[in-house]
C-alpha positions in Angstrom: 0.0 0.0 0.0 1.4 3.4 -1.0 1.6 6.4 1.2 -1.1 8.0 -0.9 -3.4 5.0 -0.4 -2.8 5.0 3.3 -3.5 8.7 3.4 -6.7 8.3 1.4 -7.8 5.4 3.8 -7.1 7.6 6.8 -9.0 10.5 5.2 -12.0 8.3 4.5 -12.0 7.0 8.1 -11.7 10.5 9.4 -14.6 11.7 7.3 -16.7 8.7 8.4 -15.9 9.4 12.0 -16.7 13.1 11.6 -20.1 12.2 10.1 -20.8 9.7 12.9 -20.0 12.4 15.5 -22.2 14.9 13.7 -25.1 12.4 13.6 -24.5 11.7 17.3 -24.6 15.4 18.1 -27.9 15.8 16.3 -29.3 12.8 18.1 -28.1 14.2 21.5 -29.7 17.6 20.7 -33.0 15.9 19.7 -33.0 13.9 23.0 -32.2 17.1 24.9 -35.2 18.8 23.3 -37.4 15.8 24.0 -36.3 15.6 27.7 -36.9 19.4 28.1 -40.4 19.0 26.6 -41.1 16.0 28.9 -39.8 18.1 31.9 -42.3 20.9 31.0 -45.1 18.4 30.7 -44.3 16.9 34.1 -44.2 20.3 35.7 -47.6 21.1 34.2 -49.0 17.8 35.5 -47.6 18.7 38.9 -49.5 22.0 38.8 -52.6 20.3 37.7 -52.3 17.8 40.5 -51.9 20.7 43.0 -55.1 22.3 41.6 -57.0 19.0 41.8 -55.8 18.5 45.4 -57.0 21.9 46.3 -60.4 21.2 44.8 -60.6 17.8 46.6 -59.6 19.4 49.9 -62.4 22.0 49.5 -64.9 19.2 48.6 -63.8 17.2 51.6 -64.6 20.2 53.8 -68.1 20.5 52.2 -68.7 16.8 52.6 -67.7 16.9 56.2 -70.1 19.8 56.8 -72.9 18.0 55.0 -72.3 14.9 57.1 -72.4 17.0 60.3 -75.7 18.7 59.2 -77.1 15.3 58.3 -76.3 13.9 61.7 -78.0 16.9 63.3 -81.1 16.5 61.1 -81.2 12.8 62.0 -81.0 13.6 65.7 -83.7 16.3 65.3 -86.0 13.8 63.4 -85.5 11.2 66.1 -86.3 13.7 68.8 -89.5 14.7 66.9 -90.5 11.1 66.4 -90.1 10.4 70.2 -92.2 13.5 71.0 -94.9 12.4 68.6 -94.9 8.9 70.1 -95.2 10.4 73.6 -98.1 12.7 72.5 -99.9 9.9 70.8 -99.3 7.6 73.7 -100.9 10.0 76.1 -104.1 10.5 74.1 
């Protein structure tokens, strides 16, 4: 193999390596953009979860208040029923 052939072979390898590195850099950049997009999506999901949690906490408070009112109404109804039974029993 002549020096010129060796030099050409080395040049070809260098060019192939340079192309591989360029493709790798493009791939890395595409992955970086994809990861950044996913990070933004995850942050948005986190904010949505926080909003939902706030709504659920508010609804929980309302449900607890409704439960308390329901218990009071039940107690009042039971008291009225006992009074009616006593009044009817006396007559």
